[in-house]
Steps between C-alpha positions, in 0.01 A plus 500: 500500500634847407600756772248741350206260555627422846502863594161564333345214703653636828325827429178328400502299815577801726206693330268193498474500124418145368518567131674763288396563136786640297412603137761577239375837416530868600235740615388549134490121430766536228653199334841668492597629839795677664765320699350630829167328419644161433383343829418157364850475349650609832308252702512203258763557235238477226566769240217448250257778413188323630482348851306496819648364828303376801705452809403344824683416819569145365467509118570730203320482167569664164251537212601602149408423141633240260777725367685462827440124572867403503614803706218459752 
């Protein structure tokens, strides 16, 4: 497990957050986003242009489309 997920889960546990939804988008829901908005890539390493992460205290999921099957 990555250090980033470990830290995120520590914060989630402290704040009693059971699930965290992390979309790969910015506030404008753009497909091409700035480096500072690449939260999914930071948390999971996935760098495709379409993704959604769902993180719990025990599990982490990533959804994307068929273009990124191998990378996912």
